[in-house]
N, C-alpha and C positions, 0 to 999 in steps of 0.2 A: 396401912393402906392396901386395899385389895385392888390388884391389877385385873383389867378386862382380859379374857382369854384370846381375843382376836382384835387387835387394834390396827387400823389402817387409816390414818389421818391424811387428808388431801387438802391442800389450800384451795379455796374456791373463790378468793377475793377478785381474781383477775380471769374470770371465764372468757374465753374468746367468743366472737360473735356467733360462730356456727357451733358452739358448745364444746364439750370436752367429753371424751370417752375414758372410762376407767374400768379395768378388770382386775379382780382380786381372786385369790384362791388360798385357802388355809393350808399351811403346811402340816405334817404329821403331828408335831407337838401341839400346834394350835388346834387341830381337830380333837386331839386327845383331852386337851384342857376344856373345850367347849362341850365335849361330851360329858365329862365329869361335872362341870357346872349345870349342864341341862338334865342331868339324870338319865343319859342315854348310855347304851353299852358301847357303841362305837359310831364313829362318823369316818367313812372311807373317802368321801368327797364333798367339799364345800366350795362352790365357785359362785361368783356374782359379777355381772356387768352392769355398768351404770353410764347414763348419758346425762351430763349437767349442762342446761342451758339457761340463758338469761331470760327473766320473766319481766313483768312490769315493775318499773322503778327498782327498788332493792330486793326484789323477789328472785329466787333461783328454783328452777324446775328440775327435780331429780327423778328420772324413770330408769328403772333396771329390771334384771330378772336374776332369779336365784335357782341354783341347782345343787342338790345334796343327795347323798345316799347315806342313810342312818341305819343303825341296828337298834331296835327297840324291844323290850320285853312284852310278850303277850299279857294282857290283863288277865287272862283266865288261866293258862297254863304255865306262865312265867317262861316259856322258851323264847329264844331270840328270833325276831322277824326282821328282815331286811325290808326297809321303807324307802321309796324314792320320792324325794320332794323335788319335782321338776317343774320349770317354766312358771315359777311363782312370780307374778308381776309386782313391781314395787313402784309406787308413784307418790312422791311427797313434795311438798313446797317448803322452802327454806327462805328466811329474810336475813339480809346483811346488816340490817338496821339494829340498834340496840333495843333492848326491851322497853325503854322509855318512849321511844319513837314508834314502837309497834302499835302503840294505842292509837295511832292516827290512821292506821291502815283500814281500808274498808273491808272488813271481814264478816262473811255471812256464816254465822255459827251453824246454821241449820243445814246447809248444803254440803260443807266440807270441813275438815279440821283446819285450825288456824296454822299459818307457817311456823316451823321449827326456827329457833335461833341458831345462827351460825356461831359457834364458840370459838374465839381467837382467830377467826378467818379460815377456820378448818371445819370439815365434816368427817366423822369417824365412820367410814364406809364398812369397816369390819364390824362394829357394833350394829350398824343398820342390817348387815346380813345375818347376824346371829338373832337379831329381834325378829326378822321376817321367817327365819327357819323355825324359831320356837312357836310362832303364831301359826304356822302351817303344818305342824306335827299332829298326828292323830292322838288326841289324848286318851283314848282308850284302844290301843292297838290290839288286834285279835288275830291269832293265827288261823289260817283256813282249817286246820285239824281240830280247833277248839269247838266242841259241840255242846249244846245245851238242850237236854231233853226235859222239858218242863213237866211232862207227864211223870216221868220218873220221879223227879223232885216232889211232885205233888202227892204221889202215891207213898212215897217213903215218909213224908211229913205226916200223912193221915195214919198209917200203920205203925210209925216208929221204926220201921225196919229199913235197913240199907247194908252196907258191906260190914256189918258187925261193929260200926262206930256208934256211939251214943248219939242220938238226935235231939237237939235242944227243943224242937218243936212238938216231939211226942208228948210231953208233959202238957203243952198248951192243948192239944187236941182233946186230952182227958178231960180238961175243964170246960170245954165246949158243951153247951147243953145239947142233950139228945133231942132229935126232931120227933 
C-alpha cells in the first residue's frame, strides 16, 4: 500500500452554520516526501487555509488559499530555481450524499465540475493542497540566465559548425537540394 505524502483528514459531517476554518502546514518530512513524489528539488514551505461552509442540501463549499516555496530545476540549464506559488485560490464543492443519491442532484456539467464525494465523513485537505500545488507549478521552469540564441543555432545547423561537437543536423543540410 502506497501512502500519501501529506495526509490531513478533517471530519466535515457537522459543519457549524457559520462554517469552519482549517489551516494546515506541511512539516519538514512531509515537504521532503511531497518534493520526491512530485519531482521537485525541495519544498521549503507548503501552507494552506480553508473555509468549509454548508451549501444547499447535502453540499459543502470549500474555499481556500495555498502558498508554497519550491525549488525546481531549470528546463534548459538544469540549475535549481526558487519558485513561489502564492495566493492560489481553491474552490470546490463536496457532497455528503452517497454516490447513489448523487444522481438526483441537479448538476450542470457545462458550467462547473460536479461535487466531489466526501469519503467516510472526512476530506483530506493535505491531498487537496498537494493537488493544487502540482496544478500551479510551472511545467517548464526557466532560469533568468538561460538564454537561447536562435540565430546561433540556425547558423550552426546550416554550417555544421559549433563548439567542436558533431551536429546531427549537418548531414541533413547536405541532403537539402541546392537552390
